[in-house]
C-alpha positions in Angstrom: -2.7 26.4 -155.8 0.4 24.7 -157.0 0.1 20.5 -157.6 3.2 18.3 -156.5 4.4 15.2 -157.8 3.9 12.1 -156.0 4.6 8.6 -157.1 2.1 5.8 -157.9 1.4 2.8 -155.6 2.1 1.0 -158.7 5.3 2.3 -159.4 6.5 2.3 -156.0 5.8 -1.3 -155.8 7.3 -2.0 -159.3 10.5 -0.5 -157.9 10.2 -3.2 -155.0 8.8 -1.1 -152.3 6.0 -2.4 -150.0 3.1 -0.4 -148.0 2.9 -0.6 -144.9 0.6 0.6 -141.9 1.0 4.4 -141.6 -1.1 7.2 -139.5 -4.2 9.2 -141.3 -3.2 11.3 -144.1 0.0 9.1 -144.9 1.5 6.5 -146.7 4.5 4.3 -146.0 6.5 2.1 -148.3 9.9 0.2 -147.6 11.9 -2.1 -149.2 15.4 -3.4 -147.6 18.9 -2.3 -149.1 22.0 -4.1 -149.3 22.5 -3.3 -145.3 19.7 -1.7 -144.5 16.2 -0.3 -145.0 14.9 2.3 -147.7 11.5 4.1 -147.1 9.2 6.7 -148.3 6.1 8.4 -146.6 4.0 10.1 -148.7 2.4 12.8 -147.1 -1.2 14.1 -148.0 -0.5 17.8 -148.5 2.3 16.6 -151.4 5.2 16.3 -149.3 7.4 13.3 -149.6 10.2 11.8 -147.4 12.7 9.4 -147.9 14.4 7.7 -145.1 17.3 5.1 -145.3 18.8 3.2 -142.3 21.7 1.3 -142.0 23.0 -1.1 -139.2 20.2 0.6 -137.3 21.4 4.2 -137.7 19.7 7.2 -139.8 21.6 7.4 -143.0 20.0 9.6 -145.0 16.8 11.9 -144.7 15.1 13.9 -147.4 11.9 16.1 -147.2 10.2 18.0 -149.5 8.0 18.2 -152.5 8.8 16.8 -156.3 7.6 18.4 -159.5 7.6 15.5 -161.8 8.5 11.7 -162.1 11.6 12.6 -163.5 12.8 14.6 -160.8 11.6 11.9 -158.4 14.0 9.2 -160.3 17.0 11.9 -159.9 16.5 12.1 -156.5 16.4 8.2 -155.8 19.7 8.4 -158.0 21.3 11.2 -156.1 20.9 9.1 -153.2 22.3 6.0 -154.6 18.5 3.8 -154.4 17.5 2.2 -157.6 15.3 4.1 -159.7 14.0 1.3 -162.4 11.8 -1.4 -162.0 12.6 -4.5 -159.9 13.4 -7.7 -161.7 11.5 -10.0 -158.8 8.3 -8.6 -160.6 
């Protein structure tokens, strides 16, 4: 069975995400963007969803699996989400 990469809570917190309540077998993290909200949902089966809302409208949605932290960082950059440690720490 292949294994899939999911970012750790510590990494997401370092990127400025805050954990929120979620249904069973999910972890939800969000952070504000310039005009909206960026949300990551981690599923227990290794899948990941990225959602971005701007002015109340869904701007971007990705759902899939990743192989590594490097691939995760590339994905964040492709959708113009900061992929570095938050300076507010």
